[in-house]
C-alpha positions in Angstrom: 100.3 88.6 87.1 103.0 90.7 88.7 105.0 93.7 87.5 108.2 93.9 89.5 109.6 97.4 89.6 113.1 98.0 90.7 115.1 101.3 90.9 118.8 101.1 90.6 121.8 103.5 90.9 125.2 102.4 89.7 124.7 98.9 91.3 124.8 96.6 88.3 126.5 93.7 90.1 123.7 93.4 92.6 121.0 94.2 90.1 122.2 91.2 88.0 122.1 89.0 91.1 118.5 90.2 91.9 117.3 89.6 88.4 118.9 86.1 88.3 117.1 85.2 91.5 113.7 86.4 90.1 114.2 84.3 86.9 115.5 81.2 88.8 113.0 81.2 91.6 109.8 82.3 89.9 107.1 80.0 88.4 105.2 82.7 86.6 106.3 84.8 83.7 106.4 88.1 85.6 107.1 91.4 84.1 110.3 93.1 85.4 111.0 96.8 84.7 114.0 98.7 86.0 114.5 102.4 86.5 118.1 103.4 85.8 119.5 106.4 87.6 122.6 108.1 86.2 124.5 105.2 84.6 127.3 107.4 83.3 129.1 104.7 81.3 125.9 103.0 80.0 126.8 99.6 81.4 123.5 99.1 83.2 121.5 100.1 80.1 123.6 98.1 77.8 123.1 95.0 80.0 119.4 95.4 80.2 119.1 96.0 76.5 121.1 92.8 75.8 118.7 90.9 78.1 115.6 92.4 76.6 114.6 93.8 80.0 112.6 97.0 79.8 113.8 100.0 81.6 113.3 103.7 82.1 116.2 106.1 82.5 117.1 109.5 83.9 120.5 111.1 83.4 120.6 112.3 87.0 119.7 110.5 90.2 116.1 111.7 90.7 115.7 109.9 94.0 114.0 106.7 94.9 110.5 108.0 95.1 110.6 109.7 91.7 112.3 106.7 90.1 109.6 104.3 91.4 106.9 106.6 90.1 108.5 106.8 86.7 108.9 103.1 86.3 105.5 102.2 87.7 103.8 104.0 84.8 105.2 101.4 82.5 103.8 98.4 84.4 101.2 96.5 82.4 100.0 93.9 85.0 97.4 94.3 87.8 99.8 93.9 90.7 102.9 96.0 91.4 105.8 94.6 93.4 108.3 97.2 94.4 111.7 95.7 95.3 115.3 96.8 95.9 118.1 95.9 93.6 120.1 94.2 96.4 117.4 91.6 97.1 117.5 87.9 96.4 114.0 86.5 95.8 113.8 83.2 97.6 112.3 80.0 96.1 108.5 79.8 96.6 107.9 83.5 97.0 105.0 83.7 94.5 102.6 81.0 95.9 101.8 82.5 99.3 101.4 85.9 97.7 99.0 84.6 95.1 97.1 82.6 97.7 96.8 85.7 99.9 95.6 87.9 97.1 93.0 85.3 96.1 91.9 85.0 99.7 91.4 88.8 100.1 89.4 89.0 96.9 89.5 92.8 96.6 92.0 95.5 95.7 92.3 97.3 99.1 95.4 95.7 100.5 99.1 96.2 101.1 101.2 93.0 101.3 104.9 93.0 102.1 107.4 90.3 102.2 109.6 89.1 105.0 113.3 90.2 104.8 116.1 87.9 105.8 119.1 90.0 106.6 122.6 89.3 108.0 122.4 91.8 110.9 118.7 92.8 111.3 115.5 92.4 109.2 112.4 90.5 110.1 114.5 87.3 110.2 118.2 87.7 111.3 120.3 85.0 109.6 123.7 85.6 108.1 124.3 84.1 104.7 126.7 86.9 103.7 126.8 90.7 103.8 127.8 90.9 100.1 127.6 88.9 96.9 131.2 87.9 97.4 130.5 86.0 100.6 126.9 85.1 100.0 126.3 81.4 100.8 123.2 80.6 98.7 123.3 76.9 99.6 123.2 77.8 103.3 120.2 79.9 102.7 118.4 77.2 100.7 119.2 74.5 103.2 117.8 76.6 106.1 114.9 78.4 104.3 112.2 76.1 105.7 113.3 76.9 109.2 113.5 80.7 108.7 110.0 81.7 109.7 108.0 84.4 111.5 104.3 84.8 112.1 102.4 86.8 109.5 102.5 90.2 110.9 100.6 93.5 111.0 101.6 96.8 109.6 104.7 95.8 107.6 105.8 98.8 105.6 109.1 97.6 104.0 109.9 96.5 100.5 109.2 94.2 98.8 105.6 95.1 98.8 102.7 94.4 96.6 99.7 96.6 95.8 97.0 96.6 93.1 98.0 99.1 90.3 94.6 100.8 90.6 95.3 101.5 94.3 98.8 102.7 93.5 97.4 105.1 90.9 94.6 106.3 93.2 97.1 107.6 95.8 99.6 108.8 93.2 102.4 106.4 94.0 105.2 107.6 96.3 105.3 111.2 97.5 108.3 112.8 95.9 108.9 115.2 98.8 110.4 112.2 100.6 113.3 111.8 98.1 115.7 110.1 98.3 113.4 107.9 100.3 113.5 108.0 104.1 109.9 107.7 105.6 108.5 107.3 102.1 107.0 103.9 103.0 105.0 105.0 106.0 103.9 108.0 104.0 102.6 105.7 101.3 100.9 103.6 104.0 99.2 106.7 105.4 97.9 107.6 101.9 96.6 104.0 101.6 95.0 104.3 105.1 93.2 107.6 104.1 91.9 105.7 101.0 90.4 103.0 103.2 93.0 100.3 103.0 93.0 98.3 106.3 95.0 95.2 105.3 98.6 95.9 105.9 100.1 92.4 106.1 103.6 91.0 106.1 103.7 87.5 104.7 106.1 84.9 106.2 106.1 82.9 102.9 107.0 85.8 100.7 110.7 85.9 101.5 113.7 87.8 100.2 117.3 87.9 101.4 118.4 91.5 101.6 122.0 92.7 101.7 120.8 96.0 103.2 120.4 99.3 101.5 123.7 99.1 99.6 122.9 102.0 97.3 122.7 104.5 100.2 125.3 102.9 102.4 128.0 102.8 99.7 127.2 105.9 97.7 128.2 108.8 99.8 126.7 111.2 97.3 123.2 110.2 98.2 122.3 112.7 100.8 119.6 111.4 103.2 116.4 113.3 103.7 114.9 114.1 107.1 111.8 112.0 106.3 110.5 111.8 109.8 110.3 115.6 110.0 108.6 115.8 106.6 106.1 113.1 107.7 105.3 114.9 111.0 104.7 118.2 109.2 102.5 116.6 106.5 100.3 114.4 108.7 100.6 116.0 112.2 101.8 112.7 113.8 105.2 110.9 113.9 106.0 107.8 111.9 106.5 106.0 115.2 103.0 107.0 116.4 101.5 105.9 113.1 103.2 102.6 113.1 102.2 101.9 116.7 98.7 103.1 116.9 97.5 102.7 113.4 99.5 99.9 111.7 100.1 97.9 114.9 103.5 97.2 113.5 105.4 94.0 114.6 102.3 92.4 116.1 100.9 89.1 114.8 98.4 89.4 112.0 94.9 88.5 113.1 92.5 90.5 111.0 92.2 93.7 109.0 93.0 96.8 111.1 90.5 99.0 112.7 90.5 102.7 113.8 93.1 103.2 116.6 92.0 102.7 120.1 91.9 106.3 121.5 93.0 105.6 125.0 95.2 107.5 127.4 98.4 106.2 125.6 97.0 107.4 122.3 96.3 110.9 123.5 99.6 111.1 125.4 101.5 110.1 122.2 99.4 112.5 120.2 100.3 115.4 122.6 104.0 114.5 122.2 103.6 114.7 118.4 101.9 118.1 118.6 104.6 119.5 121.0 107.4 118.3 118.7 105.6 119.8 115.7 105.2 123.1 117.4 109.0 123.0 118.3 109.9 122.3 114.7 107.7 125.0 113.4 108.8 127.6 115.9 112.5 127.0 115.2 111.9 126.5 111.5 113.6 123.2 111.5 113.7 121.5 108.0 
């Protein structure tokens, strides 16, 4: 049913951990495909080959957006789940996702999971900041108490979309490499396509150690994604999340067009002024 696509960059220890959690905590025989960036000593490719796990490969780090687009082309199932290589898939993650997809009964949706993180995330609960101090039993013992309301406008991985919808918008926009603001940009493309269900599911849970690839790899230069988004769409990511996606509010129903009240137009004016400033001073 699901094709789980995961980009990785010299992070084999965490990738193994992620893959083990998928295997251990999944009921379905899901397809898992990895995109391997760099891998100078071949250890990631050798491991994946030994486990008969399919993968794509580029000799250089092509960036998160390009990596996801490459690997997504190899997916054979109807539903794509994009995840990070430093995520632990919690027991029971599939059932609420399947139930939600069946309840929606069409392809125009974007469903994301709920991240449990040691220092932030949707649910803040510290079971370790690394594999070395990860307390799996603590997580499992408390998992039934780690809950939030299903929420509007979630735009973080892991997320699930129908492959036809993914293909319709062309996947991730590669001008956002290595990845900052690529998620809201993807959401905006979905919005333009007519998607109005942007839902974060409480029951679809992962434990996330927290962007280890970019935090630990100093060679990964961050992009100014918020500026790219503003130039592309004429509004800021914050404006889009607040007025369109209604981020961090309780999910009630599919979204509607934003309420164009005084706050909307005041926020829109601020976006236009910021864009004019960026263009005048040629800020990149």
